[in-house]
C-alpha positions in Angstrom: 23.7 3.2 4.0 24.9 6.6 2.9 28.0 7.5 1.0 30.2 10.5 1.4 29.7 13.3 -1.1 32.5 15.4 -2.5 33.7 17.7 0.3 33.8 21.4 0.0 37.3 23.0 0.3 38.5 26.5 0.2 41.6 28.3 1.5 41.5 30.5 4.5 42.2 34.2 4.3 45.9 35.1 4.7 45.3 36.8 8.0 43.3 33.8 9.5 45.8 31.3 8.0 48.6 33.1 9.7 46.8 32.9 13.0 46.4 29.1 12.5 50.0 28.6 11.6 51.1 30.5 14.7 49.4 27.9 17.0 52.2 26.4 19.1 53.2 23.0 17.8 55.9 20.9 19.3 57.8 18.6 16.9 60.5 16.3 18.1 64.1 16.9 17.2 64.7 16.4 13.5 67.9 14.8 12.3 70.1 16.4 9.7 68.9 15.7 6.2 71.3 13.6 4.2 69.2 13.4 1.0 66.3 15.2 -0.7 64.1 12.2 -0.2 64.7 12.1 3.5 64.0 15.9 3.7 60.7 15.5 1.8 59.7 12.5 3.9 60.3 14.5 7.1 58.3 17.4 5.6 55.4 15.2 4.7 55.5 13.7 8.1 55.5 17.1 9.7 52.4 18.2 7.7 50.6 15.0 8.7 51.4 15.6 12.3 50.3 19.2 12.0 46.9 18.0 10.6 46.5 15.5 13.3 47.0 18.3 15.8 44.5 20.5 14.1 41.9 17.7 14.1 42.1 17.6 17.9 42.5 21.3 18.6 39.5 22.9 20.2 40.4 26.3 18.7 40.6 24.9 15.2 37.2 23.3 15.6 35.6 26.5 16.8 37.1 28.5 13.8 36.0 25.8 11.3 32.4 25.8 12.6 32.3 29.6 12.5 33.5 29.7 8.9 30.9 27.1 7.9 28.1 29.1 9.4 29.3 32.2 7.6 29.2 30.2 4.4 25.7 29.0 5.3 26.6 25.4 4.8 26.1 22.2 6.7 28.4 19.3 7.3 31.5 18.4 9.3 34.0 21.2 9.2 37.8 20.8 9.7 40.9 22.7 9.1 44.0 21.2 7.5 47.3 22.2 5.9 47.8 21.3 2.3 51.1 19.9 1.0 52.1 23.4 -0.2 51.5 24.9 3.3 48.1 26.5 2.5 45.6 26.3 5.3 42.3 25.0 4.1 38.7 24.7 5.3 37.1 21.4 4.5 33.4 20.7 4.9 32.5 17.0 4.5 28.9 16.0 4.2 27.0 12.8 3.5 24.8 12.3 0.4 21.9 9.9 0.9 22.3 6.9 -1.3 19.5 6.6 -3.9 17.6 3.5 -3.2 17.7 0.9 -5.9 14.9 -1.4 -6.8 16.6 -4.3 -5.0 17.2 -2.3 -1.8 13.6 -1.0 -1.5 11.8 -3.2 0.9 8.8 -4.9 -0.5 5.7 -4.1 1.5 3.2 -6.9 1.3 -0.3 -5.8 2.0 -2.4 -8.1 4.0 -6.0 -8.8 3.3 -7.7 -6.8 6.0 -11.2 -7.5 4.7 -13.3 -9.7 7.0 -15.1 -11.2 3.9 -14.2 -14.8 3.0 -12.1 -15.5 0.0 -13.6 -15.5 -3.4 -13.2 -19.2 -3.9 -14.9 -19.9 -0.6 -17.8 -17.7 -1.4 -18.3 -19.3 -4.8 -18.2 -22.8 -3.3 -20.8 -21.7 -0.7 -23.0 -20.2 -3.4 -22.8 -23.4 -5.4 -23.7 -25.5 -2.4 -26.8 -23.3 -1.8 -27.8 -23.5 -5.5 -27.2 -19.8 -6.1 -25.9 -18.5 -9.4 -23.2 -15.9 -8.6 -21.6 -15.8 -12.1 -23.2 -12.5 -13.0 -21.5 -10.9 -10.0 -18.1 -11.7 -11.3 -15.4 -11.1 -8.6 -17.4 -8.8 -6.4 -17.0 -10.6 -3.1 -19.2 -8.2 -1.2 -22.1 -8.7 -3.6 -21.7 -12.5 -3.5 -21.5 -12.5 0.3 -24.7 -10.4 0.4 -26.4 -12.8 -2.0 -25.5 -15.8 0.3 -26.5 -14.0 3.5 -29.8 -12.9 2.1 -30.6 -16.4 1.0 -29.7 -17.8 4.4 -31.8 -15.3 6.1 -34.8 -16.3 4.0 -34.1 -20.0 4.9 -34.0 -19.1 8.6 -37.3 -17.3 8.3 -38.9 -20.3 6.7 -39.5 -18.5 3.4 -38.6 -21.4 1.1 -39.9 -22.1 -2.4 -41.7 -25.3 -1.1 -43.6 -23.4 1.6 -44.9 -20.6 -0.7 -48.6 -21.1 -1.4 -49.5 -21.6 -5.0 -51.6 -18.8 -6.4 -54.6 -19.8 -8.4 -55.2 -17.6 -11.4 -58.9 -17.2 -12.1 -60.1 -16.9 -15.6 -61.7 -13.6 -16.3 -65.2 -13.6 -17.8 -65.2 -12.3 -21.3 -68.2 -10.1 -22.4 -70.3 -11.1 -25.4 -70.8 -9.0 -28.5 -73.7 -7.1 -26.9 -71.7 -6.2 -23.9 -73.3 -8.6 -21.4 -71.6 -11.4 -19.5 -72.4 -14.9 -20.7 -74.7 -16.8 -18.4 -73.1 -19.1 -16.1 -73.5 -22.7 -17.0 -75.8 -24.7 -14.8 -74.2 -27.6 -13.1 -75.3 -31.0 -14.5 -78.1 -32.7 -12.7 -77.1 -35.3 -10.2 -77.6 -38.9 -11.2 -80.1 -40.8 -9.2 -78.9 -43.7 -7.2 -79.3 -47.2 -8.7 -78.9 -48.6 -12.1 -80.5 -46.5 -14.8 -80.6 -47.1 -18.5 -80.6 -44.5 -21.2 -84.4 -44.4 -21.6 -84.8 -43.6 -17.9 -82.3 -40.8 -18.1 -84.1 -39.2 -21.1 -87.4 -39.4 -19.3 -85.9 -37.6 -16.3 -84.5 -34.9 -18.5 -87.8 -34.3 -20.2 -89.7 -33.9 -17.0 
């Protein structure tokens, strides 16, 4: 909603005002004045009727618009007669009302992202046994962590299926730079029941 600003008013030049006042105007028969008040009332009524006629006069509208263009102004121009008989140009224009905080519509932005909500992502990560706390509130990073994990599960790359790597002990060289001799495997025990003396005899052979 806009409110009307203060209109611009200025008197017409005497020559142009005389032309306006010479426009034919028919006023009904006026009774004889008996008091000053009645005479003033009739005068006021006559001015009001004259202004009503100027508001509907095509000639008055053309003159008012021409004067407004000469003044390089914009608005709604009209001609009227003041109470003292001066012919005036009035330019009325609207002033946009400044929006207040209450009148400004609140635009609520919708979540246009296709990512699930943060709470849903955290719940899914917890269900999968993933730690997403270091990622904070980064939904895209948490979503990528979950999708990567699911892709590994779909490919069969699970911790249980990974083969265990056997670390072989490196041979350490001796002081003279040579590798220590490999230990010979123990001799196999012969079948049957052997006592300690029989074992010593076999070792001495």
